C-alpha positions in Angstrom: -48.5 215.2 -21.4 -46.5 214.2 -18.3 -49.4 214.4 -16.0 -51.2 211.3 -17.1 -47.9 209.3 -16.8 -47.2 210.7 -13.4 -50.8 209.9 -12.2 -50.3 206.3 -13.4 -47.0 206.1 -11.5 -48.2 207.7 -8.3 -49.3 204.4 -6.8 -45.9 202.9 -7.5 -42.8 203.0 -5.3 -40.5 206.0 -5.9 -38.5 206.0 -9.0 -34.9 204.7 -8.7 -32.3 207.4 -8.5 -30.1 205.9 -11.2 -31.1 204.4 -14.5 -31.4 200.6 -14.8 -28.6 199.1 -16.7 -29.3 196.8 -19.1 -48.3 218.6 -57.0 -50.7 221.5 -56.4 -50.8 223.6 -53.2 -53.5 223.1 -50.7 -54.5 225.3 -47.8 -53.2 224.4 -44.4 -56.0 222.9 -42.3 -57.8 224.9 -39.7 -56.8 224.3 -36.1 -58.6 221.2 -34.7 -60.9 221.5 -31.7 -59.0 221.7 -28.4 -58.7 218.1 -26.9 -60.3 217.3 -23.6 -57.8 217.7 -20.7 -55.2 216.5 -20.2 -53.8 217.4 -23.7 -52.7 214.4 -25.7 -54.9 211.9 -23.9 -56.2 209.3 -26.3 -59.8 208.3 -25.4 -60.1 204.7 -24.3 -56.4 204.1 -23.7 -55.3 202.6 -20.4 -52.9 204.5 -18.1 -49.3 203.6 -18.6 -47.8 201.7 -15.6 -44.2 202.5 -14.9 -41.8 200.5 -12.7 -39.4 203.4 -12.6 -38.6 206.7 -14.4 -35.9 209.3 -14.0 -32.9 210.9 -15.8 -29.1 211.1 -15.8 -26.3 212.7 -17.7 -23.4 211.0 -19.5 -20.3 211.9 -21.4 -18.2 215.1 -21.3 -14.6 216.0 -21.3 -12.5 218.7 -19.6 -11.6 221.9 -21.4 -9.1 224.5 -20.0 -9.5 228.2 -20.5 -6.7 230.6 -19.7 -5.6 234.2 -20.4 -9.1 235.7 -20.1 -9.9 238.8 -18.0 -11.7 238.6 -14.7 -15.1 240.3 -14.8 -17.7 241.5 -12.3 -21.1 240.2 -13.1 -24.5 241.2 -11.8 -26.4 237.9 -11.9 -29.8 239.3 -10.8 -31.3 242.8 -10.8 -31.0 244.2 -7.2 -28.3 241.7 -6.3 -24.7 242.2 -5.6 -22.0 242.0 -8.3 -19.9 238.9 -8.2 -16.3 238.5 -9.3 -16.2 235.9 -12.1 -12.8 234.4 -13.2 -13.5 232.5 -16.5 -10.0 230.9 -16.4 -9.9 227.3 -15.3 -11.1 223.8 -16.1 -14.6 223.2 -17.5 -16.5 219.9 -18.0 -18.1 220.2 -21.5 -20.0 217.9 -23.8 -22.3 216.2 -21.3 -25.6 214.8 -22.5 -29.0 214.3 -20.8 -31.1 211.1 -21.0 -34.5 210.5 -19.5 -35.9 207.0 -19.1 -39.3 205.4 -18.5 -39.4 201.7 -17.7 -42.9 200.2 -18.2 -44.4 197.3 -16.3 -44.6 194.7 -17.6 -41.7 194.9 -20.1 -42.0 193.3 -23.5 -39.1 194.9 -25.3 -36.1 192.5 -24.8 -33.7 195.5 -24.6 -34.1 199.2 -24.1 -35.1 201.5 -26.9 -33.0 204.6 -27.3 -34.5 207.6 -29.2 -32.0 210.1 -30.8 -33.3 213.2 -32.3 -32.2 215.3 -35.3 -30.4 218.6 -35.8 -31.8 221.8 -34.3 -34.2 219.7 -32.2 -34.3 217.9 -28.8 -35.8 214.8 -27.3 -39.2 216.5 -27.4 -39.3 215.2 -31.0 -40.3 211.8 -29.6 -42.4 212.9 -26.6 -45.4 214.8 -27.9 -46.7 216.0 -31.3 -47.1 219.8 -31.8 -50.9 219.4 -31.7 -50.9 217.5 -28.4 -51.1 213.9 -29.4 -49.0 211.2 -27.8 -45.6 210.8 -29.4 -43.6 207.7 -30.2 -42.3 207.6 -26.7 -45.8 206.8 -25.6 -46.4 204.4 -28.5 -43.5 202.2 -27.6 -44.0 202.5 -23.8 -47.5 201.2 -24.3 -46.1 198.2 -26.0 -43.7 197.4 -23.2 -40.5 199.0 -24.4 -38.1 200.6 -21.8 -37.6 204.0 -23.5 -34.7 206.4 -23.2 -35.0 209.8 -24.7 -31.9 212.0 -24.9 -31.1 215.6 -25.6 -27.9 215.7 -27.7 -24.9 217.7 -26.6 -25.7 221.5 -26.6 -29.4 220.9 -26.8 -32.3 221.0 -24.3 -31.3 219.7 -20.9 -27.7 218.9 -21.8 -24.9 221.2 -20.7 -23.6 224.1 -22.8 -20.1 224.3 -24.2 -18.0 227.5 -24.5 -18.5 228.1 -28.2 -16.5 229.0 -30.2 -13.6 228.7 -27.8 -14.0 225.0 -27.2 -15.2 223.7 -30.5 -15.0 226.5 -33.1 -17.9 227.6 -35.2 -21.1 229.4 -34.3 -24.7 228.1 -33.8 -27.1 228.1 -36.7 -30.7 229.3 -36.0 -33.7 228.8 -38.2 -36.3 231.4 -39.3 -40.0 230.6 -39.1 -40.3 229.6 -42.7 -37.2 227.4 -42.9 -38.6 224.2 -41.3 -41.9 224.8 -43.2 -40.1 224.7 -46.5 -37.1 222.4 -45.7 -39.0 219.7 -43.8 -41.3 219.1 -46.7 -44.4 220.7 -45.2 -45.1 223.7 -47.4 -45.2 223.7 -51.2 -42.2 225.8 -51.8 -40.8 229.3 -51.1 -43.3 231.7 -49.6 -45.7 228.9 -48.7 -45.7 229.7 -45.0 -46.9 233.2 -45.7 -49.5 231.8 -48.1 -50.5 229.1 -45.6 -50.2 226.4 -48.2 -48.9 222.8 -47.8 -47.8 220.0 -50.1 -50.9 218.1 -51.2 -52.1 215.6 -48.6 -49.4 216.6 -46.1 -49.8 214.9 -42.8 -47.9 217.3 -40.6 -50.2 219.3 -38.1 -49.9 222.5 -40.0 -52.5 224.8 -38.5 -51.0 228.0 -37.1 -51.1 227.0 -33.5 -49.5 223.6 -34.0 -46.8 224.9 -36.2 -45.9 227.6 -33.8 -45.8 225.0 -31.1 -43.3 223.1 -33.2 -41.2 226.3 -33.7 -40.9 226.7 -29.9 -39.1 223.3 -29.9 -36.4 224.5 -32.3 -33.0 225.1 -30.7 -29.6 226.3 -32.1 -28.0 223.8 -34.5 -24.2 223.2 -34.2 -21.9 222.0 -37.0 -18.7 221.6 -35.0 -19.8 219.4 -32.1 -20.2 216.0 -33.8 -17.2 214.4 -32.0 -18.5 215.5 -28.6 -22.0 214.3 -29.5 -20.8 210.9 -30.7 -18.7 210.4 -27.6 -21.8 211.1 -25.4 -23.9 208.7 -27.3 -21.2 206.0 -26.9 -21.2 206.7 -23.2 -25.0 206.3 -23.2 -24.7 202.9 -25.0 -22.0 201.8 -22.5 -24.3 202.6 -19.7 -27.6 201.1 -20.8 -26.8 198.9 -23.8 -27.3 196.5 -25.5 -30.2 198.4 -27.0 -32.3 199.2 -30.0 -31.2 202.6 -31.4 -33.9 204.7 -33.1 -32.6 207.9 -34.8 -34.0 210.8 -36.9 -32.3 213.0 -39.5 -28.9 214.2 -38.2 -29.2 211.4 -35.7 -28.5 209.0 -38.6 -24.8 210.0 -38.5 -24.6 209.2 -34.8 -26.7 206.0 -35.0 -24.6 204.4 -37.7 -21.3 205.6 -36.3 -22.1 204.6 -32.7 -23.1 201.1 -34.0 -19.8 200.9 -35.9 -17.9 201.7 -32.7 -20.0 199.6 -30.4 -21.5 196.8 -32.5 -21.9 194.6 -29.4 -24.1 197.3 -27.8 -26.6 197.7 -30.7 -29.2 195.0 -31.3 -31.0 196.9 -34.1 -31.0 200.3 -35.8 -34.1 202.1 -36.9 -33.3 205.1 -39.0 -36.1 207.6 -39.8 -35.0 209.7 -42.8 -31.2 209.7 -41.9 -29.6 212.8 -43.2 -26.0 211.5 -43.1 -24.2 208.1 -43.2 -21.7 206.2 -41.2 -18.0 205.6 -41.9 -17.7 203.8 -45.3 -14.4 202.3 -44.2 -16.1 200.5 -41.3 -19.3 199.1 -42.9 -18.2 195.6 -42.0 -18.8 196.4 -38.3 -22.6 196.7 -39.1 -23.0 193.3 -40.8 -24.6 191.6 -37.8 -26.9 194.5 -36.9 -30.4 194.4 -38.5 -31.5 197.8 -39.6 -34.7 199.5 -40.9 -34.4 202.7 -43.0 -37.5 204.8 -43.5 -38.2 207.6 -46.0 -41.4 209.7 -46.2 -43.2 211.4 -49.0 -42.5 214.3 -51.5 -38.8 213.4 -51.7 -38.6 213.4 -55.5 -39.8 217.0 -55.8 -37.5 218.3 -53.1 -34.2 220.2 -53.8 -32.1 218.3 -51.3 -33.7 215.0 -50.3 -33.1 213.0 -53.6 -29.4 213.4 -53.0 -29.6 212.7 -49.3 -31.6 209.5 -49.9 -29.3 208.4 -52.6 -26.3 208.8 -50.2 -28.2 206.7 -47.6 -29.0 204.0 -50.1 -25.4 203.8 -51.3 -24.3 203.3 -47.7 -27.0 200.6 -47.3 -25.7 198.8 -50.4 -22.2 198.9 -49.0 -23.5 197.3 -45.8 -25.2 194.6 -47.8 -22.1 194.0 -49.8 -20.2 193.4 -46.5 -22.7 190.7 -45.6 -25.2 192.8 -43.6 -28.9 193.2 -43.9 -30.9 196.4 -44.2 -34.6 196.9 -45.0 -35.4 200.1 -46.8 -39.0 201.3 -46.8 -40.2 204.2 -48.9 -43.5 204.9 -47.1 -45.6 205.8 -50.2 -44.7 202.4 -51.7 -46.4 200.9 -48.6 -49.5 203.1 -49.1 -48.5 205.4 -46.3 -48.6 208.9 -47.9 -48.2 212.5 -47.0 -45.3 212.2 -44.5 -43.1 215.2 -43.9 -39.5 215.0 -42.6 -41.0 214.9 -39.1 -42.6 211.5 -39.6 -43.2 210.8 -35.9 -45.2 214.1 -35.6 -47.4 213.5 -38.6 -51.1 212.7 -38.3 -50.3 209.2 -39.6 -47.2 208.8 -37.4 -48.6 205.9 -35.4 -49.2 204.0 -38.6 -45.5 204.3 -39.3 -44.7 203.4 -35.6 -46.7 200.2 -36.0 -44.6 199.3 -39.0 -41.5 199.8 -36.9 -43.0 197.8 -34.1 -43.8 194.9 -36.4 -40.3 194.9 -37.8 -38.7 194.9 -34.3 -41.0 192.0 -33.3 -39.9 190.1 -36.5 -36.3 190.4 -35.4 -37.1 188.7 -32.1 -36.7 191.9 -30.0 -40.2 191.9 -28.6 -42.0 189.2 -26.6 
């Protein structure tokens, strides 16, 4: 997926070293034919021209460890043991962000993409079946795009857990996302190979296993570290549009409450948590779009999750703010799982988001 972008950028000057500022079950479908190389290329689309691309890390705080025994560690087979003293000061809670700046630019501010729990920035980059992700969709429309890996995920640094934050990581079994992300039609559906009727997630075996390979440990005790890192990102590249998914809803709303001058708009794709109810007034001047997919009414958890989100939206409206809520089936967009941006009709949803951003004067 990166190759076509790198080819398009090869004729450009080298990238800058630092970021610019500014009802019944149905069988899962058979695997589609392998796309022509490179994977994810859309026939007939022009190459993406970039003025710069790169990455950086933000955030973090110091954490001191003491009273631990010194150990000898053999780092590599056949090497020599090294004496490792774990006592000292560590920098924890750093966060990775990668950016791509298109040429020409049409987005008036950068677009920041924040992923959900147990996932990384790959959520936005490429679909499990090799199609271009929303990163490409918005790059092609001239948005400077920043994709991050939240604290403890992907290319971000690792914290000493549980010593620094308490708690332990949560891992997902193979059937957990299939059932919980509204792909399969209930318990045992992965083993049966059945999906919710009309489901748009790429659910053939190869694609689903590609999705599982993206899953990473989920942490429940690092929210403060993560929010601090997102605030550092906004301080570095904002003002910006912030687009979030699932767990990212917590950080999107709360970051906007802490930095309302840095957030020009919020796009929340199935937010799984809300902001601080005591600070809703801070959001009154930030336009927001809240999207929900299909099959929510029949799910064990999502009716309550959506109801919580809608109560938070009503509180924002009562404080004088504006928020547009779209239940996709009501717009004729059906079959969306929790992973809306990966679904076969994900670009149809992205187009809805693009039109909304343009209507807010954020795209020229």
